[in-house]
C-alpha positions as CSV (number, residue, x, y, z in Angstrom):
1,P,77.0,71.4,-239.4
2,W,77.5,75.0,-240.4
3,L,78.9,76.2,-237.1
4,L,80.9,73.2,-235.9
5,T,82.1,72.1,-239.3
6,E,82.2,75.0,-241.8
7,V,83.1,77.7,-239.4
8,L,84.9,76.0,-236.5
9,R,86.9,73.4,-238.5
10,G,86.8,75.0,-241.9
11,E,87.3,78.8,-241.4
12,W,89.0,78.7,-238.0
13,G,91.1,75.5,-238.6
14,F,90.2,73.8,-235.3
15,D,91.5,70.3,-235.2
16,G,90.7,69.3,-231.6
17,F,87.5,67.7,-230.5
18,V,84.1,69.1,-229.5
19,C,82.5,68.0,-226.2
20,S,78.8,68.8,-225.5
21,D,77.7,70.6,-222.4
22,L,75.8,68.5,-219.8
23,G,72.3,67.9,-221.1
24,A,72.8,69.5,-224.5
25,I,72.3,66.3,-226.5
26,S,69.4,65.0,-224.5
27,R,67.6,68.3,-224.7
28,L,67.4,68.0,-228.5
29,H,64.8,65.3,-227.6
30,T,63.3,66.6,-224.3
31,T,63.4,70.4,-224.6
32,H,64.0,71.6,-228.2
33,R,62.0,68.7,-229.6
34,T,64.1,68.5,-232.8
35,A,64.7,64.8,-232.1
36,S,62.0,62.2,-231.6
37,S,64.1,59.9,-229.5
38,P,67.5,59.7,-227.7
39,Q,68.8,57.8,-230.7
40,D,67.8,60.6,-233.0
41,A,69.3,63.2,-230.7
42,I,72.7,61.4,-230.7
43,A,72.6,61.1,-234.5
44,Q,71.9,64.8,-234.9
45,A,74.6,65.8,-232.5
46,V,77.4,63.7,-234.0
47,A,76.4,64.6,-237.6
48,A,76.5,68.3,-236.6
49,G,80.1,68.0,-235.4
50,M,79.9,67.0,-231.8
51,D,82.7,64.4,-230.9
52,M,82.1,63.5,-227.2
53,Q,79.2,63.6,-224.9
54,F,79.5,65.1,-221.4
55,F,77.3,62.5,-219.7
56,D,73.8,62.8,-221.1
57,Y,73.5,59.0,-221.4
58,D,75.1,56.0,-219.9
59,Q,78.3,55.4,-221.9
60,D,77.4,51.8,-222.9
61,F,74.1,53.0,-224.3
62,F,75.7,55.9,-226.1
63,Q,78.3,53.7,-227.8
64,R,75.8,51.0,-228.7
65,V,73.5,53.6,-230.3
66,V,76.4,55.1,-232.4
67,V,77.1,51.6,-233.7
68,E,73.5,50.9,-234.5
69,L,73.1,54.3,-236.3
70,V,76.1,53.6,-238.5
71,E,74.9,50.1,-239.3
72,S,71.4,51.4,-240.2
73,G,72.8,54.1,-242.4
74,R,71.4,57.0,-240.3
75,L,74.9,58.2,-239.3
76,A,77.8,58.4,-241.7
77,L,80.9,56.5,-240.7
78,E,83.0,59.5,-241.7
79,A,81.3,61.5,-238.8
80,V,82.4,58.8,-236.4
81,D,85.9,58.8,-237.8
82,R,86.1,62.6,-237.4
83,A,85.1,62.3,-233.8
84,V,87.5,59.5,-232.9
85,A,90.4,61.2,-234.8
86,G,89.8,64.5,-232.9
87,I,89.8,62.7,-229.5
88,L,92.9,60.6,-230.3
89,R,94.8,63.6,-231.7
90,V,94.4,65.5,-228.5
91,K,95.4,62.5,-226.4
92,F,98.5,62.1,-228.5
93,R,99.4,65.7,-228.0
94,L,98.9,65.4,-224.3
95,G,101.3,62.4,-224.2
96,L,98.6,60.1,-222.7
97,F,99.8,57.1,-224.8
98,D,103.4,57.6,-223.7
99,S,102.6,58.3,-220.0
100,P,99.1,56.9,-219.4
101,Y,99.3,56.8,-215.6
102,V,99.0,59.7,-213.3
103,D,100.4,60.2,-209.8
104,P,97.4,59.2,-207.6
105,G,98.6,61.3,-204.7
106,L,99.3,64.4,-206.7
107,A,95.9,66.0,-206.2
108,G,96.1,65.4,-202.4
109,R,99.5,67.0,-202.1
110,V,98.8,70.0,-204.4
111,N,95.1,70.9,-204.0
112,R,94.9,73.6,-201.4
113,S,98.5,73.2,-200.5
114,A,100.1,76.1,-198.5
115,E,101.4,77.6,-201.8
116,H,98.0,77.4,-203.4
117,L,96.2,78.9,-200.4
118,E,98.7,81.8,-200.4
119,L,98.0,82.4,-204.1
120,S,94.3,82.3,-203.3
121,L,94.8,84.9,-200.6
122,E,96.8,87.1,-202.9
123,A,94.2,86.8,-205.7
124,A,91.5,87.9,-203.2
125,R,93.5,90.9,-202.0
126,R,94.1,92.1,-205.6
127,S,90.4,91.7,-206.7
128,I,88.6,93.4,-203.8
129,C,87.1,96.7,-204.9
130,L,86.6,99.7,-202.6
131,L,83.5,101.4,-204.0
132,K,82.9,104.1,-201.4
133,N,84.9,105.5,-198.5
134,A,83.3,108.6,-197.2
135,D,85.4,110.6,-194.7
136,A,88.1,107.9,-194.9
137,L,86.1,105.6,-192.7
138,L,88.4,102.8,-193.8
139,P,90.9,101.6,-192.9
140,I,89.6,101.1,-189.3
141,R,91.1,103.6,-187.0
142,D,93.0,102.8,-183.8
143,E,90.4,104.5,-181.6
144,V,87.8,101.8,-182.5
145,R,87.3,99.6,-179.5
146,S,84.3,97.4,-180.6
147,I,83.2,96.0,-183.9
148,A,79.8,94.5,-184.7
149,V,80.0,92.0,-187.6
150,I,76.5,91.5,-188.8
151,G,74.8,89.6,-191.7
152,P,74.2,86.2,-193.2
153,S,77.6,86.1,-194.9
154,A,79.7,87.1,-192.0
155,R,80.3,83.7,-190.4
156,V,80.2,81.6,-193.7
157,G,83.1,81.4,-196.1
158,R,81.3,81.6,-199.4
159,T,83.3,80.4,-202.5
160,G,80.5,80.5,-205.1
161,D,78.8,78.1,-207.5
162,Y,80.7,75.0,-208.7
163,S,83.3,75.4,-205.9
164,A,83.9,72.0,-204.3
165,V,85.1,72.2,-200.7
166,P,86.9,68.9,-199.7
167,H,86.4,67.0,-196.6
168,G,88.1,68.6,-193.6
169,F,88.6,72.0,-195.1
170,T,86.7,75.2,-194.1
171,P,87.1,78.4,-196.1
172,T,87.9,81.5,-194.0
173,S,84.9,83.7,-193.3
174,V,84.9,87.5,-192.9
175,L,84.2,87.0,-189.2
176,D,87.2,84.7,-188.9
177,G,89.4,87.2,-190.6
178,I,88.3,90.2,-188.5
179,R,88.8,88.2,-185.3
180,S,92.2,87.0,-186.3
181,L,93.5,90.5,-187.3
182,A,91.7,92.7,-184.7
183,P,94.0,94.2,-182.1
184,R,93.7,92.9,-178.6
185,H,91.9,96.0,-177.4
186,V,89.1,95.5,-179.9
187,T,86.0,93.5,-179.0
188,V,84.4,91.7,-182.0
189,E,80.8,90.5,-181.7
190,H,78.6,88.8,-184.3
191,C,74.9,88.7,-185.1
192,R,73.4,87.0,-188.2
193,G,70.3,89.2,-188.3
194,T,68.7,87.3,-191.2
195,G,69.5,84.7,-193.9
196,I,70.3,85.2,-197.5
197,L,66.8,83.7,-197.9
198,D,64.2,83.2,-195.2
199,D,64.6,79.4,-195.2
200,E,68.4,79.3,-195.5
201,L,70.1,76.8,-193.3
202,E,73.5,77.1,-191.7
203,P,75.6,73.9,-191.5
204,V,75.3,72.2,-188.1
205,A,78.9,72.4,-186.7
206,G,80.7,69.5,-185.2
207,E,80.6,70.9,-181.7
208,F,76.9,70.0,-181.6
209,L,77.2,66.5,-183.1
210,L,78.1,63.0,-181.8
211,D,78.8,60.1,-184.0
212,S,77.2,56.7,-183.8
213,R,79.6,55.7,-180.9
214,L,78.6,58.9,-179.0
215,E,82.0,60.4,-179.7
216,P,82.0,64.2,-180.2
217,G,82.9,65.9,-183.5
218,G,80.4,64.8,-186.2
219,L,78.1,62.3,-187.7
220,S,79.1,58.8,-188.8
221,G,78.9,58.5,-192.5
222,A,78.7,55.3,-194.6
223,Y,79.2,55.7,-198.4
224,Y,77.9,53.1,-200.8
225,A,78.5,52.6,-204.5
226,G,75.1,52.4,-206.3
227,D,71.8,53.9,-205.4
228,L,70.8,51.3,-202.8
229,F,72.2,50.8,-199.3
230,V,73.3,47.2,-200.1
231,G,76.5,45.3,-199.3
232,E,79.4,46.9,-197.4
233,P,80.1,50.6,-197.6
234,V,83.0,51.7,-199.7
235,L,84.0,54.3,-197.2
236,T,83.2,55.1,-193.5
237,R,84.2,58.2,-191.8
238,V,83.0,61.0,-189.4
239,D,81.8,64.1,-191.2
240,A,81.5,67.5,-189.6
241,P,79.8,69.5,-190.9
242,V,77.7,67.5,-193.4
243,D,78.0,70.2,-196.0
244,F,79.3,69.0,-199.3
245,N,79.5,70.0,-203.0
246,W,80.3,67.0,-205.2
247,V,79.6,68.7,-208.5
248,L,83.3,68.5,-209.6
249,T,84.5,65.6,-207.4
250,T,83.3,62.6,-205.5
251,P,83.6,61.7,-201.8
252,D,86.1,59.0,-202.7
253,P,87.8,57.8,-206.0
254,R,86.1,54.4,-205.5
255,L,82.6,55.9,-205.8
256,P,81.0,56.6,-209.2
257,S,80.3,60.2,-210.1
258,D,76.7,59.3,-210.6
259,G,74.7,56.8,-208.5
260,F,76.1,56.6,-205.0
261,C,74.4,57.1,-201.7
262,V,75.4,58.0,-198.1
263,R,73.8,57.3,-194.7
264,W,74.8,59.4,-191.7
265,R,73.9,58.5,-188.1
266,G,74.6,60.2,-184.8
267,W,73.2,62.7,-182.4
268,L,72.4,66.4,-182.3
269,V,73.2,67.9,-178.9
270,P,72.0,71.6,-178.7
271,G,74.0,74.1,-176.7
272,Q,70.9,76.0,-175.6
273,S,67.2,75.5,-175.5
274,E,65.5,77.1,-178.5
275,R,63.1,76.6,-181.3
276,A,65.1,75.9,-184.5
277,L,64.4,75.1,-188.1
278,L,66.1,71.8,-188.8
279,G,66.5,70.3,-192.3
280,V,68.5,69.5,-195.4
281,S,69.5,71.7,-198.4
282,C,69.8,69.3,-201.3
283,P,68.5,69.0,-204.9
284,D,69.0,65.2,-204.9
285,D,67.1,62.5,-202.9
286,V,67.2,62.9,-199.1
287,R,65.5,61.6,-196.1
288,L,65.9,62.9,-192.5
289,W,64.8,61.3,-189.3
290,V,64.9,63.0,-185.9
291,D,64.3,60.5,-183.1
292,D,63.0,58.1,-185.6
293,E,60.4,60.6,-187.0
294,L,60.7,61.2,-190.7
295,I,60.7,65.0,-191.1
296,V,62.1,65.4,-194.6
297,D,61.5,63.1,-197.5
298,T,62.3,63.9,-201.2
299,W,63.2,60.4,-202.1
300,G,62.4,59.8,-205.8
301,V,60.1,62.9,-205.9
302,T,60.5,65.7,-208.4
303,G,59.2,69.2,-207.7
304,P,59.4,71.4,-204.7
305,L,58.9,69.8,-201.3
306,P,59.5,71.0,-197.7
307,T,63.1,70.3,-196.7
308,S,63.0,71.6,-193.1
309,R,60.8,71.7,-190.1
310,A,60.6,73.7,-186.9
311,V,61.9,71.6,-184.0
312,A,61.9,72.3,-180.2
313,L,65.5,71.7,-178.9
314,E,66.6,71.5,-175.2
315,A,70.1,72.3,-174.1
316,G,72.2,69.1,-173.6
317,V,69.3,66.8,-174.6
318,R,70.5,64.4,-177.4
319,R,68.3,64.0,-180.5
320,A,69.0,61.0,-182.7
321,I,69.8,61.9,-186.3
322,R,69.6,59.7,-189.4
323,L,70.2,61.3,-192.8
324,E,70.1,59.4,-196.1
325,Y,71.3,60.9,-199.4
326,R,71.2,59.5,-202.9
327,K,72.9,61.1,-205.9
328,R,70.5,61.4,-208.8
329,P,71.8,60.9,-212.3
330,G,72.8,64.4,-213.5
331,G,71.7,65.7,-210.1
332,G,73.0,68.7,-208.1
333,S,75.5,66.8,-205.9
334,V,75.1,69.3,-203.1
335,V,74.0,68.3,-199.6
336,R,73.9,70.3,-196.3
337,F,72.5,69.2,-192.9
338,G,71.7,72.5,-191.4
339,W,69.6,74.6,-189.1
340,Q,68.4,78.1,-188.3
341,R,69.1,78.5,-184.6
342,G,67.1,80.8,-182.4
343,R,64.0,80.6,-184.6
344,V,62.6,83.9,-183.3
345,S,60.4,86.5,-185.1
346,R,61.9,88.5,-187.9
347,E,61.4,91.7,-185.9
348,E,63.3,90.3,-182.9
349,S,66.2,89.1,-185.1
350,M,66.5,92.6,-186.7
351,R,66.3,94.2,-183.3
352,E,69.1,92.1,-181.9
353,A,71.4,93.1,-184.9
354,S,70.4,96.8,-184.5
355,Q,71.1,96.8,-180.8
356,L,74.6,95.2,-181.4
357,A,75.4,97.9,-183.9
358,A,74.2,100.7,-181.6
359,R,76.5,99.6,-178.8
360,S,79.6,99.2,-181.0
361,D,82.1,101.7,-182.4
362,L,81.8,100.3,-185.9
363,A,79.3,98.1,-187.6
364,V,80.4,95.9,-190.5
365,L,77.5,94.5,-192.5
366,V,78.3,91.4,-194.6
367,V,75.6,90.7,-197.1
368,G,75.0,89.5,-200.7
369,D,74.5,86.2,-202.5
370,S,74.9,82.5,-201.8
371,E,74.8,79.4,-204.0
372,A,71.0,79.5,-203.6
373,T,70.7,82.9,-205.2
374,C,73.6,83.2,-207.6
375,G,75.0,80.5,-209.9
376,E,74.0,78.3,-212.9
377,S,70.2,78.3,-213.3
378,M,69.8,80.9,-210.6
379,D,68.1,83.7,-212.6
380,R,66.6,86.5,-210.6
381,A,63.9,89.0,-211.4
382,D,65.5,91.8,-209.5
383,L,69.0,92.9,-208.4
384,V,68.2,94.2,-204.9
385,L,69.7,92.2,-202.0
386,P,68.0,88.8,-201.8
387,G,65.6,88.0,-199.0
388,R,65.3,90.5,-196.2
389,Q,68.9,91.7,-196.3
390,A,68.0,95.2,-197.5
391,E,65.6,95.5,-194.5
392,L,68.4,94.3,-192.2
393,V,70.8,96.9,-193.6
394,D,68.3,99.7,-193.2
395,A,67.5,98.6,-189.6
396,V,71.1,98.6,-188.6
397,I,71.8,101.9,-190.3
398,D,68.8,103.5,-188.5
399,A,70.1,102.3,-185.1
400,A,73.7,103.3,-185.9
401,E,72.8,106.8,-187.2
402,A,70.9,107.5,-184.0
403,I,74.1,107.4,-182.0
404,G,76.6,108.1,-184.7
405,T,78.1,104.6,-185.2
406,P,79.6,104.4,-188.7
407,V,78.7,101.5,-191.0
408,A,80.7,99.7,-193.6
409,L,79.0,97.4,-196.1
410,V,80.8,94.3,-197.4
411,L,79.4,92.5,-200.4
412,I,80.0,88.8,-200.9
413,N,78.3,88.1,-204.3
414,G,78.6,87.0,-207.9
415,R,76.6,89.6,-209.7
416,P,76.1,93.4,-209.4
417,A,73.7,94.4,-206.7
418,A,71.2,97.4,-206.9
419,I,72.2,98.8,-203.5
420,G,71.7,102.5,-204.2
421,P,69.5,103.4,-201.2
422,Q,71.8,101.5,-198.8
423,A,75.1,102.7,-200.4
424,E,74.0,106.3,-200.0
425,R,73.6,105.9,-196.2
426,V,76.7,103.8,-195.3
427,G,80.2,105.2,-194.9
428,A,82.0,102.6,-196.9
429,V,81.2,99.9,-199.5
430,V,83.6,97.0,-200.1
431,E,83.0,94.6,-203.0
432,A,84.7,91.3,-202.2
433,W,82.9,89.0,-204.8
434,Y,83.2,85.3,-203.9
435,P,86.7,85.8,-202.5
436,G,87.9,82.1,-202.3
437,D,89.4,79.9,-199.7
438,R,91.1,82.7,-197.7
439,G,88.8,85.5,-198.7
440,G,87.8,86.4,-195.2
441,T,91.4,87.1,-194.4
442,A,91.8,89.3,-197.4
443,V,88.6,91.3,-196.5
444,A,89.9,91.8,-193.0
445,E,93.3,92.9,-194.3
446,V,91.6,95.6,-196.4
447,L,89.4,96.7,-193.5
448,F,92.3,97.1,-191.2
449,G,94.6,98.6,-193.8
450,R,97.1,95.8,-194.1
451,A,96.2,95.6,-197.7
452,N,95.4,98.6,-199.9
453,P,92.5,97.8,-202.2
454,A,93.1,98.3,-205.9
455,G,90.5,96.2,-207.6
456,R,88.5,97.9,-210.4
457,L,84.9,96.8,-211.3
458,P,84.9,94.5,-214.3
459,L,81.3,95.2,-214.8
460,T,78.7,98.0,-214.2
461,F,76.5,98.3,-211.1
462,P,73.1,99.6,-212.1
463,R,70.9,101.8,-209.9
464,S,68.0,99.4,-210.5
465,V,67.1,96.4,-212.6
466,G,65.3,98.8,-214.9
467,Q,68.6,100.1,-216.3
468,I,69.6,96.7,-217.7
469,P,71.3,96.3,-220.1
470,L,74.0,98.7,-218.8
471,Y,77.7,98.1,-219.6
472,A,80.8,100.1,-220.6
473,S,80.9,99.4,-224.3
474,M,77.3,100.5,-225.1
475,L,76.4,102.1,-228.4
476,H,76.1,105.8,-228.5
477,Y,72.3,105.8,-228.9
478,T,71.4,103.2,-226.3
479,R,71.9,105.4,-223.2
480,Q,68.5,106.6,-222.2
481,G,67.2,108.9,-219.4
482,Y,64.6,108.0,-216.9
483,V,61.9,110.1,-215.3
484,D,62.4,108.5,-211.8
485,Q,66.2,108.0,-211.5
486,A,69.5,109.1,-213.0
487,A,70.6,107.5,-216.2
488,T,74.2,107.1,-214.9
489,P,75.2,103.8,-213.2
490,L,75.6,103.5,-209.5
491,Y,79.2,102.4,-210.0
492,A,80.7,102.3,-213.5
493,F,82.9,99.8,-215.1
494,G,86.5,100.3,-213.9
495,H,85.5,102.2,-210.7
496,G,87.6,101.6,-207.6
497,L,89.0,103.6,-204.8
498,S,92.3,103.3,-202.9
499,Y,93.7,104.4,-199.5
500,T,96.1,106.6,-201.5
501,S,95.6,108.9,-204.5
502,F,97.0,108.8,-208.0
503,A,97.4,111.4,-210.8
504,L,97.7,110.8,-214.6
505,R,99.6,113.4,-216.6
506,D,101.7,114.0,-219.7
507,L,99.7,112.0,-222.2
508,E,101.5,111.4,-225.4
509,V,100.0,109.9,-228.6
510,V,102.7,109.2,-231.3
511,P,102.2,109.7,-234.2
512,D,99.0,111.6,-234.5
513,E,98.4,110.2,-238.0
514,I,98.9,106.7,-239.3
515,G,98.3,104.7,-242.4
516,P,97.8,101.0,-243.2
517,N,99.9,98.8,-240.9
518,G,100.9,101.8,-238.8
519,L,101.4,101.6,-235.1
520,V,100.4,104.1,-232.4
521,T,102.3,104.5,-229.1
522,V,100.3,105.9,-226.2
523,S,102.3,107.0,-223.1
524,I,101.1,108.3,-219.7
525,T,102.8,109.1,-216.4
526,V,101.2,107.7,-213.2
527,R,102.1,109.3,-209.9
528,N,101.2,108.2,-206.4
529,T,100.2,111.5,-204.8
530,G,99.1,110.0,-201.5
531,A,100.7,108.9,-198.3
532,V,100.7,105.1,-198.6
533,A,101.9,102.6,-201.2
534,G,99.3,101.2,-203.6
535,D,98.4,99.9,-207.0
536,E,96.8,101.9,-209.8
537,I,95.2,100.2,-212.8
538,V,95.2,102.3,-216.0
539,R,92.8,101.4,-218.8
540,L,93.2,102.5,-222.4
541,S,89.9,102.8,-224.4
542,L,89.3,103.9,-227.9
543,G,86.3,105.7,-229.4
544,D,85.7,106.1,-233.1
545,R,84.1,109.5,-233.7
546,Y,82.3,108.5,-236.9
547,S,81.9,105.1,-238.6
548,S,79.8,103.4,-241.3
549,V,78.0,101.3,-238.6
550,A,77.1,102.2,-235.1
551,R,80.0,101.6,-232.6
552,P,80.3,101.7,-228.9
553,E,81.2,105.0,-227.4
554,R,84.3,103.5,-226.0
555,E,86.0,100.1,-226.2
556,L,88.6,98.8,-223.8
557,R,91.9,98.0,-225.6
558,R,94.7,97.8,-223.0
559,F,95.2,98.0,-219.3
560,A,98.2,97.9,-216.9
561,R,98.6,97.6,-213.2
562,V,101.4,99.4,-211.5
563,H,102.6,99.5,-207.8
564,L,103.9,102.8,-206.6
565,D,105.3,104.0,-203.3
566,P,104.3,107.4,-202.1
567,G,105.7,110.2,-204.3
568,R,106.9,107.8,-206.9
569,E,105.8,107.7,-210.6
570,A,106.0,105.4,-213.6
571,R,105.7,105.9,-217.3
572,L,103.4,103.5,-219.0
573,C,103.5,102.8,-222.7
574,F,100.8,101.0,-224.8
575,T,101.1,100.1,-228.5
576,L,98.0,100.0,-230.7
577,T,97.8,98.2,-234.0
578,P,95.3,98.4,-236.9
579,T,93.5,95.3,-235.4
580,D,92.5,97.5,-232.4
581,L,90.7,99.8,-234.8
582,E,88.7,97.2,-236.6
583,L,84.9,97.0,-236.8
584,L,82.4,94.6,-238.4
585,D,80.9,96.5,-241.3
586,S,77.4,96.0,-242.9
587,Q,78.7,93.0,-244.8
588,M,80.0,91.4,-241.5
589,E,83.6,91.8,-242.7
590,R,86.3,93.1,-240.4
591,V,87.6,96.4,-241.8
592,V,89.5,99.5,-240.6
593,E,87.9,102.7,-241.7
594,P,89.6,106.1,-241.9
595,G,88.7,108.6,-239.3
596,V,89.6,110.2,-236.0
597,F,89.9,108.0,-232.9
598,D,89.8,109.3,-229.3
599,V,92.1,107.8,-226.7
600,Y,90.9,107.6,-223.1
601,L,93.2,106.8,-220.3
602,D,91.4,106.0,-217.0
603,G,92.5,105.3,-213.5
604,G,90.3,104.4,-210.6
605,V,88.9,108.0,-210.4
606,S,90.9,110.1,-213.0
607,R,90.9,110.4,-216.8
608,V,92.9,112.1,-219.5
609,R,92.1,112.1,-223.2
610,G,93.9,112.4,-226.6
611,S,93.3,111.5,-230.2
612,F,94.9,110.4,-233.5
613,S,93.8,110.0,-237.1
614,W,93.7,106.8,-239.2
615,Q,94.4,108.0,-242.8
616,T,93.5,106.7,-246.2
617,V,95.8,104.5,-248.3
618,P,98.1,106.0,-250.9
619,G,96.2,107.4,-253.7
620,G,93.3,108.6,-251.6
621,S,91.1,105.5,-251.6
622,P,89.5,104.7,-248.3
623,V,90.9,102.0,-246.1
624,G,88.7,98.9,-246.5
625,R,88.7,95.2,-246.5
626,Q,92.2,94.9,-247.8
627,V,93.6,96.8,-244.9
628,G,91.5,94.8,-242.5
629,E,93.0,91.6,-243.9
630,Q,96.5,93.1,-243.5
631,A,95.8,94.1,-239.9
632,R,94.7,90.5,-239.0
633,R,97.9,89.0,-240.5
């Protein structure tokens, strides 16, 4: 009750409602062991200030238990009144009682509309970070006639954890983007080289599938409400590929979010004879038959089980496919029917990628993370590239160096990667993150110079996992040296290059001394000193030289992004208030202490520095809690 009642509602004045995270209530019983039963867990949660469950328990069970708890005296009626009032209050504010019905076609018209896809593309352009660009390798020069696009994330549009991709929509991959923007005289070839993980499966594309009527284009899917294949299906359609994430949605509004099942039938028609790994990526219940042979079965079983098997395929020879999926309560809601084609030795796969790089004018390596390595509950013990990707990068660089082929490294990932050995050897490093629905186009625009990268790292790239924790606002004394590597990060917070250059000059801090409730204006001139237009992001950080408690060396307080044509400049002004100077003292009170504060203005690669003094209140007494209260008001 202290946090959700005294602090949240009492001190902070919160009058909305509190919803638990998925599993938070049930874990009081199953994990934390503070509750002896589900009923006890519900009682503890509601009494503590929780107003609505996510979906730990069936709603009928949850409501029945709340009634029983009140009737037995184990839960105060006032707690239920508080929860109901908070929920109704928010509904009234949203106007749900005045206009209770929504436009059922709105989501279909708006979600991934042309306007939204264009916004997604612009967001990707603006977020891409150019971390290294030795000898101006990028943008790609006109004399390049052949490009090798290599890596497990080259041909797949990765959008990250909890990103639902609707039926019929395919995110743009880096390979798609490069092929669409490459000039006609440029040949673009692709080689996967390796997977993110050794057993990673790529979705089987529609060109290799027939439905139950032997029509090309996908597998016939029948969708049933409930967890048994009984009655008539709610929905039938042809799916290609079978690659779905239903965490945030359902296949159809008529299907429940929990407890539905799907049966796909059809044929797999390989384009070439090869030995492939065929299977299903899915945390829920699945069964896969190939020619009536059950090769994958996790139905009703918890714990790790094989979800793929090596299968000999012949070009043009149909293989009957039957795939059954059942959504477990609270399950992962992700299912992919996939394969690893050309199941050759690891050495042969690396050799193929290396040979492609060696015969090309430029090699673009696209590596990083996937939903299997980065997301909720996807902790890792190391930050090196997952699987055998580092080995692939090294093999390609070795082959490229032998004949002088430059290499650009593109990262598609959701966490910083310890890529020091690889970054040192490549000519360029592009951090694209999970770039969204049109991310592949944005990456290609940066590679070809149609977009000038201006993203700045919002976090720090360590040299190795041993440097963690490593972040911008660390305390003075926490930075330590190492006997076997530099103490500095591989790429620091805020780092980012451009295809042009910028200069910061004429820093002005006015006034140089302020008292209680005083304001400081910090001004800086930014000039584009290069040959092309671009964006610069200027960050203002503060450092308190001496304080009663340990403080970070620098703390970010303001930033601004400005677009400048070549030779143009702009004057940026930032206003600092006493709130920007506050700290939590030894009594956990927010205060502003007198002293000298250093002001740091940082661009992508440049920095200037100034300072100002925060003075004592009239009469010489030090600035303390009273000033801190005034600052907050």
